Biopython code that builds the backbone (N, CA, C, O; Angstrom):
import numpy as np
from Bio.PDB.StructureBuilder import StructureBuilder

atoms = [
    (1, "MET", "N", (-54.798, 1.033, -12.111)),
    (1, "MET", "CA", (-53.299, 1.151, -11.326)),
    (1, "MET", "C", (-53.406, 3.386, -11.233)),
    (1, "MET", "O", (-54.113, 4.386, -11.354)),
    (2, "GLN", "N", (-52.060, 2.831, -10.930)),
    (2, "GLN", "CA", (-51.637, 4.743, -10.304)),
    (2, "GLN", "C", (-50.993, 5.178, -11.724)),
    (2, "GLN", "O", (-50.488, 4.339, -12.471)),
    (3, "VAL", "N", (-51.033, 6.102, -11.934)),
    (3, "VAL", "CA", (-50.259, 7.522, -12.760)),
    (3, "VAL", "C", (-48.953, 7.512, -12.241)),
    (3, "VAL", "O", (-48.872, 7.722, -11.031)),
    (4, "ARG", "N", (-47.908, 7.319, -12.864)),
    (4, "ARG", "CA", (-47.035, 7.522, -12.182)),
    (4, "ARG", "C", (-46.242, 8.391, -13.222)),
    (4, "ARG", "O", (-46.134, 8.233, -14.438)),
    (5, "GLY", "N", (-45.636, 9.502, -12.269)),
    (5, "GLY", "CA", (-44.514, 10.978, -13.661)),
    (5, "GLY", "C", (-46.315, 11.581, -14.109)),
    (5, "GLY", "O", (-47.512, 11.318, -13.991)),
    (6, "ASP", "N", (-45.033, 12.823, -14.838)),
    (6, "ASP", "CA", (-45.880, 13.846, -15.265)),
    (6, "ASP", "C", (-46.082, 13.669, -16.715)),
    (6, "ASP", "O", (-46.833, 14.575, -17.076)),
    (7, "SER", "N", (-45.800, 13.018, -17.581)),
    (7, "SER", "CA", (-45.439, 12.517, -18.892)),
    (7, "SER", "C", (-47.515, 13.293, -19.418)),
    (7, "SER", "O", (-47.405, 14.045, -20.387)),
    (8, "MET", "N", (-48.371, 13.221, -19.144)),
    (8, "MET", "CA", (-49.876, 13.327, -19.436)),
    (8, "MET", "C", (-50.512, 14.404, -18.369)),
    (8, "MET", "O", (-51.709, 14.383, -18.081)),
    (9, "SER", "N", (-49.574, 15.356, -17.811)),
    (9, "SER", "CA", (-50.093, 16.460, -16.884)),
    (9, "SER", "C", (-50.550, 17.530, -18.483)),
    (9, "SER", "O", (-49.945, 17.825, -19.513)),
    (10, "PRO", "N", (-51.618, 17.758, -18.044)),
    (10, "PRO", "CA", (-52.313, 18.234, -16.648)),
    (10, "PRO", "C", (-53.767, 16.900, -16.544)),
    (10, "PRO", "O", (-54.562, 16.716, -15.623)),
    (11, "THR", "N", (-53.678, 16.396, -17.477)),
    (11, "THR", "CA", (-55.015, 15.754, -17.915)),
    (11, "THR", "C", (-54.813, 14.353, -16.895)),
    (11, "THR", "O", (-55.866, 13.950, -16.401)),
    (12, "LEU", "N", (-53.899, 13.791, -16.637)),
    (12, "LEU", "CA", (-53.379, 13.018, -15.386)),
    (12, "LEU", "C", (-52.107, 13.324, -14.686)),
    (12, "LEU", "O", (-50.943, 13.459, -15.065)),
    (13, "GLU", "N", (-52.530, 13.369, -13.885)),
    (13, "GLU", "CA", (-51.062, 13.918, -12.821)),
    (13, "GLU", "C", (-50.766, 12.746, -11.739)),
    (13, "GLU", "O", (-51.581, 11.918, -11.331)),
    (14, "GLU", "N", (-49.530, 12.866, -11.408)),
    (14, "GLU", "CA", (-48.852, 11.577, -10.592)),
    (14, "GLU", "C", (-49.522, 11.594, -9.161)),
    (14, "GLU", "O", (-49.632, 12.557, -8.403)),
    (15, "GLY", "N", (-49.995, 10.133, -8.956)),
    (15, "GLY", "CA", (-51.078, 9.088, -7.851)),
    (15, "GLY", "C", (-52.251, 9.132, -8.958)),
    (15, "GLY", "O", (-53.011, 8.167, -8.873)),
    (16, "ASP", "N", (-52.549, 10.053, -9.974)),
    (16, "ASP", "CA", (-54.193, 9.705, -9.949)),
    (16, "ASP", "C", (-54.026, 8.535, -10.581)),
    (16, "ASP", "O", (-53.074, 8.179, -11.276)),
    (17, "THR", "N", (-55.506, 7.663, -10.157)),
    (17, "THR", "CA", (-55.941, 6.442, -10.310)),
    (17, "THR", "C", (-56.646, 5.900, -11.747)),
    (17, "THR", "O", (-57.546, 6.652, -12.120)),
    (18, "VAL", "N", (-56.475, 5.073, -12.369)),
    (18, "VAL", "CA", (-56.797, 5.307, -14.045)),
    (18, "VAL", "C", (-56.853, 3.517, -13.854)),
    (18, "VAL", "O", (-56.084, 2.701, -13.346)),
    (19, "ILE", "N", (-58.509, 3.399, -14.719)),
    (19, "ILE", "CA", (-58.894, 2.327, -15.087)),
    (19, "ILE", "C", (-58.768, 2.004, -16.467)),
    (19, "ILE", "O", (-59.142, 2.566, -17.496)),
    (20, "VAL", "N", (-57.832, 0.426, -16.103)),
    (20, "VAL", "CA", (-57.414, -0.080, -17.655)),
    (20, "VAL", "C", (-58.303, -1.198, -18.227)),
    (20, "VAL", "O", (-58.213, -2.202, -17.521)),
    (21, "ASP", "N", (-59.026, -1.334, -19.139)),
    (21, "ASP", "CA", (-60.113, -2.527, -19.544)),
    (21, "ASP", "C", (-59.149, -3.160, -20.320)),
    (21, "ASP", "O", (-58.592, -2.761, -21.342)),
    (22, "PHE", "N", (-59.018, -4.247, -19.674)),
    (22, "PHE", "CA", (-58.028, -5.476, -20.905)),
    (22, "PHE", "C", (-59.153, -6.022, -21.683)),
    (22, "PHE", "O", (-58.683, -6.919, -22.383)),
    (23, "TYR", "N", (-60.299, -5.914, -21.871)),
    (23, "TYR", "CA", (-61.007, -6.215, -22.830)),
    (23, "TYR", "C", (-61.498, -5.355, -23.808)),
    (23, "TYR", "O", (-62.565, -5.699, -24.317)),
    (24, "GLY", "N", (-60.856, -4.057, -24.300)),
    (24, "GLY", "CA", (-61.332, -3.324, -25.324)),
    (24, "GLY", "C", (-60.914, -3.646, -26.492)),
    (24, "GLY", "O", (-59.712, -3.908, -26.441)),
    (25, "ILE", "N", (-61.332, -3.745, -27.490)),
    (25, "ILE", "CA", (-60.920, -4.176, -28.974)),
    (25, "ILE", "C", (-60.861, -2.550, -29.344)),
    (25, "ILE", "O", (-59.880, -1.810, -29.421)),
    (26, "THR", "N", (-62.231, -2.281, -29.538)),
    (26, "THR", "CA", (-61.954, -0.987, -30.165)),
    (26, "THR", "C", (-61.129, 0.579, -30.033)),
    (26, "THR", "O", (-61.434, 1.442, -29.210)),
    (27, "ILE", "N", (-59.779, 0.715, -31.282)),
    (27, "ILE", "CA", (-59.298, 1.606, -30.958)),
    (27, "ILE", "C", (-60.074, 3.279, -31.504)),
    (27, "ILE", "O", (-60.676, 3.519, -32.551)),
    (28, "HIS", "N", (-59.754, 4.221, -30.317)),
    (28, "HIS", "CA", (-60.021, 5.097, -31.146)),
    (28, "HIS", "C", (-59.424, 6.283, -31.181)),
    (28, "HIS", "O", (-58.839, 6.686, -30.175)),
    (29, "TYR", "N", (-59.459, 6.857, -32.064)),
    (29, "TYR", "CA", (-58.679, 8.219, -32.080)),
    (29, "TYR", "C", (-58.073, 9.153, -31.288)),
    (29, "TYR", "O", (-58.831, 10.071, -30.972)),
    (30, "TYR", "N", (-56.833, 9.235, -30.815)),
    (30, "TYR", "CA", (-56.696, 10.751, -29.916)),
    (30, "TYR", "C", (-57.241, 10.167, -28.245)),
    (30, "TYR", "O", (-56.888, 10.756, -27.224)),
    (31, "ARG", "N", (-57.923, 9.225, -28.235)),
    (31, "ARG", "CA", (-57.765, 8.637, -26.893)),
    (31, "ARG", "C", (-56.797, 8.425, -25.872)),
    (31, "ARG", "O", (-55.653, 8.735, -26.204)),
    (32, "ILE", "N", (-56.925, 8.042, -24.880)),
    (32, "ILE", "CA", (-55.874, 7.603, -23.774)),
    (32, "ILE", "C", (-56.054, 6.294, -23.975)),
    (32, "ILE", "O", (-57.091, 5.703, -24.279)),
    (33, "TYR", "N", (-54.559, 5.718, -23.712)),
    (33, "TYR", "CA", (-54.297, 4.384, -23.321)),
    (33, "TYR", "C", (-53.300, 3.554, -22.916)),
    (33, "TYR", "O", (-52.144, 3.966, -23.008)),
    (34, "ALA", "N", (-53.501, 2.528, -22.509)),
    (34, "ALA", "CA", (-52.334, 2.328, -21.312)),
    (34, "ALA", "C", (-51.424, 0.893, -22.536)),
    (34, "ALA", "O", (-52.072, -0.141, -22.699)),
    (35, "ILE", "N", (-50.325, 0.984, -23.095)),
    (35, "ILE", "CA", (-49.785, 0.217, -23.702)),
    (35, "ILE", "C", (-48.828, -0.320, -22.472)),
    (35, "ILE", "O", (-48.418, 0.244, -21.457)),
    (36, "GLY", "N", (-48.617, -1.860, -23.075)),
    (36, "GLY", "CA", (-47.567, -2.522, -22.234)),
    (36, "GLY", "C", (-46.797, -2.769, -23.400)),
    (36, "GLY", "O", (-47.007, -2.977, -24.595)),
    (37, "MET", "N", (-45.584, -2.648, -22.432)),
    (37, "MET", "CA", (-43.651, -2.597, -23.478)),
    (37, "MET", "C", (-42.991, -3.631, -22.600)),
    (37, "MET", "O", (-42.160, -3.251, -21.775)),
    (38, "GLY", "N", (-43.243, -4.681, -22.692)),
    (38, "GLY", "CA", (-41.646, -5.206, -21.552)),
    (38, "GLY", "C", (-43.016, -5.139, -20.157)),
    (38, "GLY", "O", (-44.225, -5.336, -20.033)),
    (39, "ASP", "N", (-41.806, -4.720, -19.327)),
    (39, "ASP", "CA", (-42.265, -4.885, -17.572)),
    (39, "ASP", "C", (-42.989, -2.794, -17.584)),
    (39, "ASP", "O", (-43.711, -2.239, -16.756)),
    (40, "LEU", "N", (-42.508, -2.364, -18.573)),
    (40, "LEU", "CA", (-43.211, -1.441, -18.473)),
    (40, "LEU", "C", (-44.884, -0.850, -18.945)),
    (40, "LEU", "O", (-45.085, -0.986, -20.152)),
    (41, "ILE", "N", (-45.836, -0.352, -18.307)),
    (41, "ILE", "CA", (-46.602, 0.320, -18.935)),
    (41, "ILE", "C", (-47.122, 1.698, -19.129)),
    (41, "ILE", "O", (-47.833, 2.236, -18.281)),
    (42, "ALA", "N", (-46.691, 2.407, -20.500)),
    (42, "ALA", "CA", (-47.306, 3.797, -20.999)),
    (42, "ALA", "C", (-48.916, 4.070, -20.620)),
    (42, "ALA", "O", (-49.844, 3.273, -20.755)),
    (43, "VAL", "N", (-48.954, 5.215, -20.189)),
    (43, "VAL", "CA", (-50.219, 5.557, -20.609)),
    (43, "VAL", "C", (-49.877, 7.317, -21.564)),
    (43, "VAL", "O", (-49.303, 8.394, -21.408)),
    (44, "LYS", "N", (-50.733, 6.535, -22.569)),
    (44, "LYS", "CA", (-50.579, 7.884, -23.443)),
    (44, "LYS", "C", (-51.797, 8.074, -24.829)),
    (44, "LYS", "O", (-52.207, 7.164, -25.548)),
    (45, "ARG", "N", (-52.112, 9.300, -24.883)),
    (45, "ARG", "CA", (-52.922, 9.458, -26.132)),
    (45, "ARG", "C", (-51.999, 8.676, -27.258)),
    (45, "ARG", "O", (-50.813, 8.347, -27.251)),
    (46, "MET", "N", (-53.001, 8.531, -28.174)),
    (46, "MET", "CA", (-52.758, 7.336, -29.270)),
    (46, "MET", "C", (-52.849, 8.489, -30.595)),
    (46, "MET", "O", (-53.730, 9.331, -30.417)),
    (47, "GLU", "N", (-52.200, 8.609, -31.658)),
    (47, "GLU", "CA", (-53.195, 9.308, -32.671)),
    (47, "GLU", "C", (-52.511, 8.276, -33.606)),
    (47, "GLU", "O", (-51.442, 7.708, -33.383)),
    (48, "PHE", "N", (-53.436, 8.109, -34.858)),
    (48, "PHE", "CA", (-52.663, 7.246, -36.045)),
    (48, "PHE", "C", (-53.199, 7.760, -37.438)),
    (48, "PHE", "O", (-54.276, 7.902, -38.017)),
    (49, "LYS", "N", (-51.839, 7.961, -37.656)),
    (49, "LYS", "CA", (-52.272, 8.851, -39.444)),
    (49, "LYS", "C", (-51.458, 7.621, -40.705)),
    (49, "LYS", "O", (-50.313, 7.247, -40.959)),
    (50, "GLY", "N", (-52.489, 7.416, -41.083)),
    (50, "GLY", "CA", (-52.285, 6.437, -42.035)),
    (50, "GLY", "C", (-51.572, 5.596, -41.226)),
    (50, "GLY", "O", (-51.778, 5.668, -40.014)),
    (51, "PRO", "N", (-50.398, 4.443, -41.853)),
    (51, "PRO", "CA", (-49.969, 3.124, -41.249)),
    (51, "PRO", "C", (-49.181, 3.581, -40.324)),
    (51, "PRO", "O", (-48.554, 2.779, -39.632)),
    (52, "THR", "N", (-49.062, 4.898, -40.137)),
    (52, "THR", "CA", (-48.439, 5.033, -38.909)),
    (52, "THR", "C", (-49.260, 5.133, -37.395)),
    (52, "THR", "O", (-50.470, 4.920, -37.337)),
    (53, "THR", "N", (-48.582, 5.426, -36.380)),
    (53, "THR", "CA", (-48.925, 5.742, -35.102)),
    (53, "THR", "C", (-47.862, 5.938, -33.920)),
    (53, "THR", "O", (-46.760, 5.532, -33.548)),
    (54, "LYS", "N", (-49.075, 6.977, -33.503)),
    (54, "LYS", "CA", (-48.033, 7.733, -32.693)),
    (54, "LYS", "C", (-48.420, 7.882, -30.772)),
    (54, "LYS", "O", (-49.448, 8.097, -30.130)),
    (55, "MET", "N", (-47.326, 7.693, -30.504)),
    (55, "MET", "CA", (-47.853, 7.368, -28.609)),
    (55, "MET", "C", (-47.240, 8.960, -28.255)),
    (55, "MET", "O", (-46.128, 9.350, -28.611)),
    (56, "ILE", "N", (-48.266, 9.792, -27.453)),
    (56, "ILE", "CA", (-48.316, 11.401, -27.440)),
    (56, "ILE", "C", (-48.356, 11.603, -26.108)),
    (56, "ILE", "O", (-49.207, 11.008, -25.447)),
    (57, "SER", "N", (-47.345, 12.570, -25.431)),
    (57, "SER", "CA", (-47.590, 13.544, -23.866)),
    (57, "SER", "C", (-48.303, 14.478, -23.575)),
    (57, "SER", "O", (-47.664, 15.529, -23.618)),
    (58, "ASP", "N", (-49.337, 14.610, -23.296)),
    (58, "ASP", "CA", (-49.630, 15.795, -23.117)),
    (58, "ASP", "C", (-49.663, 17.297, -22.634)),
    (58, "ASP", "O", (-50.376, 18.300, -22.612)),
    (59, "ASN", "N", (-48.443, 16.809, -22.264)),
    (59, "ASN", "CA", (-47.337, 17.114, -21.356)),
    (59, "ASN", "C", (-46.793, 17.827, -22.035)),
    (59, "ASN", "O", (-46.189, 17.113, -22.836)),
    (60, "LYS", "N", (-46.518, 19.300, -22.345)),
    (60, "LYS", "CA", (-45.485, 19.387, -23.558)),
    (60, "LYS", "C", (-43.932, 19.173, -23.415)),
    (60, "LYS", "O", (-43.124, 19.371, -24.322)),
    (61, "ALA", "N", (-43.632, 18.743, -22.150)),
    (61, "ALA", "CA", (-42.331, 18.693, -22.113)),
    (61, "ALA", "C", (-41.860, 17.842, -21.936)),
    (61, "ALA", "O", (-41.004, 17.673, -21.067)),
    (62, "TYR", "N", (-42.207, 17.160, -22.587)),
    (62, "TYR", "CA", (-41.740, 15.689, -23.693)),
    (62, "TYR", "C", (-42.024, 15.444, -25.015)),
    (62, "TYR", "O", (-43.101, 15.541, -25.603)),
    (63, "TYR", "N", (-41.016, 15.138, -25.388)),
    (63, "TYR", "CA", (-41.222, 14.322, -27.153)),
    (63, "TYR", "C", (-42.265, 13.223, -27.061)),
    (63, "TYR", "O", (-42.093, 12.126, -26.530)),
    (64, "ASP", "N", (-42.909, 13.480, -27.405)),
    (64, "ASP", "CA", (-43.128, 12.376, -28.493)),
    (64, "ASP", "C", (-42.916, 11.895, -29.615)),
    (64, "ASP", "O", (-42.632, 12.348, -30.724)),
    (65, "ALA", "N", (-43.231, 10.122, -28.833)),
    (65, "ALA", "CA", (-42.495, 9.272, -29.754)),
    (65, "ALA", "C", (-43.438, 8.479, -30.557)),
    (65, "ALA", "O", (-43.017, 7.690, -31.403)),
]
sb = StructureBuilder()
sb.init_structure("model")
sb.init_model(0)
sb.init_chain("A")
sb.init_seg("    ")
for serial, (resi, resn, name, xyz) in enumerate(atoms, 1):
    if name == "N":
        sb.init_residue(resn, " ", resi, " ")
    sb.init_atom(name, np.array(xyz, "f"), 0.0, 1.0, " ", f" {name:<3s}", serial, name[0])
structure = sb.get_structure()
């Protein structure tokens, strides 16, 4: 899929192509994942702290959810 937007800049830029592995079952700390939310697919870093999961944008101009 192609990246839209600049929330993951400078790691991923608008128009970059990413490969999504739909069969990966192991989740690793602070790696980049494609997360489906309804019709939206967000490409973000995932940070796990105890019971809390946080989606992180590499572009510091964006608020992390």
